[in-house]
Each structure stands twice: as C-alpha cells, then as structure tokens.
C-alpha positions in Angstrom: 14.7 36.4 -46.0 16.2 33.8 -44.3 16.6 30.4 -44.9 16.1 26.8 -43.8 20.2 26.6 -44.0 20.5 29.6 -42.2 23.9 30.8 -40.2 22.5 32.6 -37.5 19.6 30.4 -36.4 17.7 32.1 -33.1 16.6 28.9 -31.9 19.8 26.5 -31.0 19.9 23.4 -28.3 22.7 21.2 -27.4 23.0 18.6 -25.4 19.3 19.6 -23.9 18.1 16.6 -21.1 14.6 17.3 -19.0 13.1 15.3 -16.3 10.0 15.2 -15.3 10.3 13.3 -11.6 11.9 9.5 -13.2 10.9 10.3 -16.1 13.8 11.1 -18.9 11.2 12.9 -21.5 14.1 14.3 -23.1 17.5 12.6 -24.1 20.1 14.6 -25.6 19.0 17.3 -28.0 21.0 19.2 -30.4 19.4 21.2 -33.4 19.3 24.3 -34.2 15.8 25.7 -35.9 15.8 27.5 -38.9 14.6 32.1 -38.5 12.0 32.5 -41.4 10.3 29.2 -41.7 7.7 26.1 -40.6 9.6 23.8 -38.5 7.4 20.7 -37.7 7.9 18.2 -34.6 6.2 15.2 -35.3 6.6 11.7 -33.9 4.4 9.5 -32.1 2.1 9.8 -29.1 4.4 10.7 -26.4 7.6 11.1 -27.7 8.4 14.7 -26.1 6.7 16.2 -28.9 5.5 19.6 -27.0 8.3 19.2 -23.9 11.1 20.1 -26.5 8.2 23.2 -27.1 7.5 23.9 -23.9 11.4 24.0 -24.2 11.9 26.8 -25.5 9.5 29.6 -24.1 10.6 27.9 -20.4 6.6 26.7 -20.1 8.5 23.1 -19.3 9.4 25.8 -15.7 5.7 25.2 -15.2 5.7 21.3 -14.2 6.5 19.5 -10.8 9.6 18.3 -11.0 11.5 19.0 -13.8 15.1 18.6 -14.3 17.1 20.2 -17.1 20.2 20.4 -18.5 22.6 21.6 -21.2 21.0 24.8 -23.2 18.5 26.2 -25.5 20.0 29.6 -27.0 18.1 32.4 -28.5 19.1 34.7 -30.0 22.5 33.1 -28.9 21.6 33.8 -25.0 21.0 30.7 -23.6 18.0 30.6 -21.6 18.9 28.5 -18.9 21.8 30.2 -17.6 21.3 31.9 -13.5 19.8 34.8 -13.9 17.8 35.5 -17.5 14.9 36.8 -16.8 11.3 34.5 -18.5 9.4 37.7 -19.1 11.4 38.8 -21.3 12.6 35.0 -23.3 8.9 35.2 -23.1 7.8 38.3 -24.8 10.0 37.0 -28.0 7.7 34.1 -28.3 3.9 33.9 -28.6 1.8 30.8 -28.6 -1.0 29.1 -29.8 -2.2 25.8 -27.7 -4.0 23.3 -28.1 -7.6 24.3 -28.2 -7.5 28.4 -28.6 -7.6 30.6 -24.8 -9.1 34.4 -25.7 -9.3 36.7 -22.1 -12.7 37.1 -21.5 -12.7 40.7 -22.7 -14.2 41.3 -26.1 -12.6 41.0 -29.1 -10.5 44.6 -29.8 -9.5 43.7 -25.8 -7.7 40.6 -26.3 -5.6 42.1 -28.8 -4.7 45.3 -26.9 -4.7 43.2 -23.8 -0.8 43.0 -24.3 -0.3 46.0 -26.0 -1.9 47.4 -22.9 1.1 46.0 -20.3 3.7 46.1 -21.8 3.0 50.8 -22.6 0.7 51.1 -24.6 -2.2 53.2 -23.9 -2.9 56.3 -27.1 -6.3 54.4 -28.2 -5.1 55.8 -32.2 -2.3 53.4 -31.1 -3.8 50.4 -30.3 -6.3 50.6 -32.6 -3.7 50.1 -35.6 -2.0 47.2 -33.7 -5.5 45.5 -32.8 -6.3 45.9 -36.5 -2.9 45.0 -38.0 -2.8 42.5 -35.8 -6.2 41.2 -37.0 -5.6 41.8 -40.5 -2.9 39.7 -40.5 -4.6 36.5 -38.8 -6.9 36.5 -41.3 -9.9 37.7 -39.4 -10.4 41.5 -39.6 -12.9 41.5 -42.6 -15.5 38.6 -40.2 -15.1 41.0 -37.0 -14.9 44.8 -38.0 -17.7 45.6 -37.6 -17.4 44.1 -34.0 -14.8 44.5 -32.4 -16.9 45.0 -29.6 -18.5 42.0 -28.8 -17.2 39.2 -26.3 -15.0 37.3 -28.1 -16.7 34.0 -26.3 -18.5 35.0 -28.9 -16.6 33.3 -31.9 -16.7 30.3 -33.3 -14.0 27.5 -32.5 -11.6 29.1 -35.5 -12.6 32.7 -34.8 -10.8 32.2 -31.3 -7.9 30.4 -32.9 -7.2 33.3 -35.0 -8.2 35.4 -33.0 -4.7 34.0 -29.8 -2.7 34.1 -32.4 -3.6 38.2 -33.1 -3.1 37.4 -29.2 0.5 36.0 -29.8 1.6 39.0 -33.0 0.0 42.1 -30.4 3.1 41.9 -28.7 4.9 41.3 -31.8 7.3 38.5 -31.2 10.4 36.4 -33.2 9.0 33.5 -33.3 4.7 31.3 -33.0 5.2 28.4 -30.6 2.0 26.3 -32.3 1.2 22.8 -30.2 -1.4 21.2 -32.5 -3.3 24.3 -33.2 -6.0 23.0 -35.0 -6.3 19.2 -33.2 -10.2 20.7 -32.3 -11.0 22.5 -35.3 -13.1 21.6 -38.5 -11.3 20.6 -41.2 -12.1 24.5 -43.4 -10.9 26.0 -39.6 -7.5 24.1 -40.2 -7.0 25.8 -43.1 -6.6 29.1 -42.0 -4.7 28.5 -40.2 -1.8 26.7 -41.9 -2.4 29.8 -44.5 -1.8 32.3 -42.2 0.6 30.2 -40.9 1.9 30.3 -44.8 2.0 34.2 -44.2 3.7 35.0 -41.7 6.5 32.5 -41.7 8.2 35.2 -44.9 8.4 37.2 -41.1 7.8 35.2 -37.9 10.4 31.2 -37.0 7.8 29.0 -36.7 8.1 25.7 -34.4 4.5 23.7 -34.9 4.2 20.3 -33.4 1.7 18.2 -34.7 0.6 14.6 -35.1 -1.3 15.0 -38.4 1.5 14.4 -40.8 -0.6 15.2 -43.3 -0.4 18.4 -41.7 3.9 18.4 -42.1 4.1 17.2 -45.8 1.7 19.9 -46.9 3.1 23.7 -44.0 7.6 22.3 -43.1 10.3 23.8 -44.6 12.1 21.5 -42.0 11.3 18.9 -40.2 12.4 17.9 -36.6 10.9 13.8 -35.8 11.4 12.8 -32.2 11.1 9.3 -31.0 10.9 8.6 -27.0 12.1 11.9 -26.2 15.3 10.9 -29.0 15.9 12.9 -32.1 15.8 10.2 -34.7 16.7 12.7 -37.6 15.5 16.5 -38.8 16.6 17.7 -42.1 14.8 19.8 -45.2 11.2 18.6 -45.2 11.5 17.3 -48.8 14.3 15.2 -47.4 13.0 13.4 -44.3 9.5 12.8 -46.4 10.8 11.7 -49.6 14.7 10.2 -48.5 14.8 10.0 -44.4 18.6 8.3 -44.1 17.0 6.5 -40.8 15.0 3.2 -41.3 12.9 4.5 -37.8 12.4 8.1 -39.9 11.5 5.4 -42.8 9.0 3.4 -40.8 6.9 7.0 -39.2 7.2 8.2 -41.7 4.8 5.3 -44.5 2.6 5.0 -41.7 4.3 2.0 -40.0 5.0 4.0 -36.9 2.1 4.8 -34.8 
C-alpha cells in the first residue's frame, strides 16, 4: 500500500490556471495528489474546490468560455496535451456528485451499464461484477433480493452508494467526490464515509468538502484553497494541528467561512 508521501503520485498538478471568461478561478496551482489515500480539498465557498476536482478528469471542458494553462498529469501523462483521448482519461476516474443520479433503469443495470459499454456481455461475468461492486459500496445486503427493481425506488443514501458502485464497475484508479454527502442524512453520510475508508487501500480518493468535521474524520492529506489560490497542503494531522499559514489557522478554527 502506498502512503501519503508516495514518490509516484497518480495526479500531479503543475502551474495550473483556469479561467471562466474573465474570472481567474484557479491561480497557478501546483500540488501532488498522493496515491491510495483520501485527499480532502477544503476552503470557503467559491474558492475553486470543485474547479480543481473537475480539472482532474477534464470536466471543466464542459463549461463555456473556459481556458486552461499549465499541466495536470495523470499517471505521468499531461491530460491537457493536444490529442489526448479524454474518454480514456475519464475512464480512470469514478465520480460522485453532490446529488446521486442513478440511471433510469434497474439497480442491476445501473452497475452493469459501464462494463457492457466496454465490452462485457456474458451474464455470469456481469453478475460477478454487479455483486462485487455492490459489496464494495456497502449496498449488496440491502438490495440482493431486488436487483431488478428500479433504482429510483432506493433511498437517497442508497442511490448515492449505487452511484459509487456504478463508478467502481468500470475499474477506475481514482474516485473523485464533489461534496458527496451534502444531500444526505447523517446516517447515510456515515455509511459513505465508511465506504471511503474501506476503499482507500485500493483507490486514490479525492473529496471536496465544505464540512471541516468531515475532512478531519476522513482525510489523510489536505489541500486548502482560498480565492482560487493554494494556501497550504500537507498531511491532515499537520494541516489541522500545526498549519504553517495564518489563513489556514483561521480557517480550521472556524474564523473564516
């Protein structure tokens, strides 16, 4: 298992600048995302947390008027270089959004959807994938007897775990999470956090959160942004207990919101 000071980080950001029209959303960001850990991106609303997360799988490309300079290297490849296959890049990433968006089909077909697209057709193999990913997401015991029921019938928390299973089914290397518990009740949030702790031994997990308590519970590594700038980053214990920057100290104390 790789640790927080991995010498070959799966994501390296170098001199990254992102503009939405005239708005300079991210300003000269350089940071490494350590492998097989949970990295929390924290900071006040509007500081660029989600923009940084979406730069890792080029979802920023979907915004109008976006301009990007600098590099984001995933497994050593600059994903913003000319000619890069964006679909291949995104296949390396699972994504959990703020609200769950299950596909309008059965629980089983939600999980099998990605593998089918990528060529898996045999029912037995699909059955194994569905069970494995539902187990990883902590949902199998709750849905094993109703796999062919509509996913829309699940609770919101169950839907979010189903979306996690669907993302895992395409065998990503990295799981990107944009405030994945913000729409959930405390019990469902705790279950998602438990899944992340279990999964980090096999995946690199990056979580955007505005909840400091959650970052303190989950994070091995922390990136603190403020007004589009990288203020400080490092192991979670250091950031929360002995931050170097005055602004970080103020934020973790709750003086800046």
